Phi, psi and omega in degrees: 000119180266139180216159170241131183243123175221170181190168170054046176289320180058050174304129179098358179279149174245086180298151179051053189298340179264011181248153181295343181263013185300315181295324176298317179293322178299318180290325179300323177301314183289320180296320181288325176296321177298323178293327177298317178299318178295319177302317179299320180290315182294325181274359181055049181288154177267328185219153166237125176253122178247101192267057172095153179057042168301321179251151179285333181208189180305116184288141172274166181301322180296326176293316180298321180295318181297314179293317183297325178300317180298320180292328181291343180280351179233061190295340181274354182256129178283129178247121180246132186228138167239152176272140178260196181289330178286317183254032181307154183274128181244167182301327181266012185298137178292346180297330184295328183252005185270140179256114180277161171303147186304339183272003186253132172241118178251117180282101186275337187282159174279339179262151180298129175222178182216163174225142182247128178254103185296324185295337178239011181045051185231130176246129185247131181248142176185168173208161185249158173285138172238005179216162183293334183226148168230106188264355178254155180276092181284354180261001179299126177082359181290137176221151176283139177295144179275075184240009178081006180263153167292132186238129181240130176250125176253131182210148182236116179153204178128004172238181188297332182257354183226090177051071185286073182279163178268114184299317181297321178297317179297318179297336182274355180283173185262013176296145177293320181207144180242115186259102183265159172216172176110318178274128190276356177260130181295141179207124173254123184279159180306136181095347178057036178247355183211140183201153164257126175281340189076174178283139184298328173241139174296142191250345173203176188296342181277348186263068181282173181086180182283146177231150183179224187225168171255131177243128182221168179219133179239134181287130183293328184282316186264340184071017183256148174291125178257341175204144179207125182215151174271128180243114179293139180224342191297146177283332188229149171237150167266120185242126179257129182225154174245134178245125182263132182246167176230171178301342179271351183290131177255173176299317181297317179296318178299318178297320178298318181291320175296316178299319179297319179294321181288319179297324181296321188260335177124131182284350179283345181273166180244138193240151168236128181242141169242127179267121184230161180114192180256134178240165174299130179304335181272355185270132171239119181281134182275086186290325179298318179298322177295319182293328181288337188277334184220177174279084182241116182280335184198137170233123180246121180270104177255011180289158183237138178293136184271083175272142170267089186294330178294317179291322178295318180294325179293328178282330186230060183289338187229019176243188184300323181295314178297317178298319182295316179297317182297322183284323189256337183284120180229154181292320182244050183292144176285165176307319181293319178294323178296315180298319179299319179295311184296312184294322181293316177298317178301316181293317181293321179294319179290327177295318177297317179300316182295321181291324181291336180273344184274000000 
């Protein structure tokens, strides 16, 4: 039995809502989900498991129609869906009156239930969220029935507020495969019987690395997983990089180096940069100008001005500058203490300069 396992699509979300590329990211979520449907067709999959948060919030009828059209293009593939904490089922949900394509099973209930697909001898178990949080382990003691069927468990959660299940206990159950959702980073557990696919597209700047889907195969005779792999699909990655500067580095040189790094990895990606090293005390990097030129979600300047504190103290042994250096300069200073020293010395030196010119 061939399957595709996905979760946390968050259809309808606008990632990086304060950035000019937000609409592009929203469309990428939909485009990548469409690619998942195509992957299922091309791979001749028997099932697609969507383990929660297909939608970013309560879906409108138009959202359900868009998704359902995609499912209708793969009528021979069984599509199984559970609702997660984001798209949890509410009393006014349009899901209650919506008619899905015949190949779609949406587990609407709060209690664990199952559906059996005779053509592939597979029984799928799942339940949906009806509240924002599930703080009890509803999977404690759950086991697959010994009925000779391939058994799939779908679940959304894994932290203290969202179905805090015991991973070792789940791995010890007799399910053929456990299709998890909620954690946006892909993870295949030891034994290849349980996995998080992660979100198909990264949804914010903290979600670095490759994103995609899980593709698997289960033997009909043994009910065991014979292959399980993570397949990257995302159009975009969030990439974090550090750029090291020296006292000779100018704004133009810094821009050239950032441009070089982006060209090397691809302009379609979104970047976070940390500027590190020692800079000229008189140099101020124009971070806003850098952010406008590329898809940069964040630039953090961690560079330090290269002051010669020994020489400064020798020049100012008995004035405010000397006292300030003596009070704040420490061998194991924290980042905050270092900043206080640098900013304070910079301010005192400029005050001295202004007084000497008056």
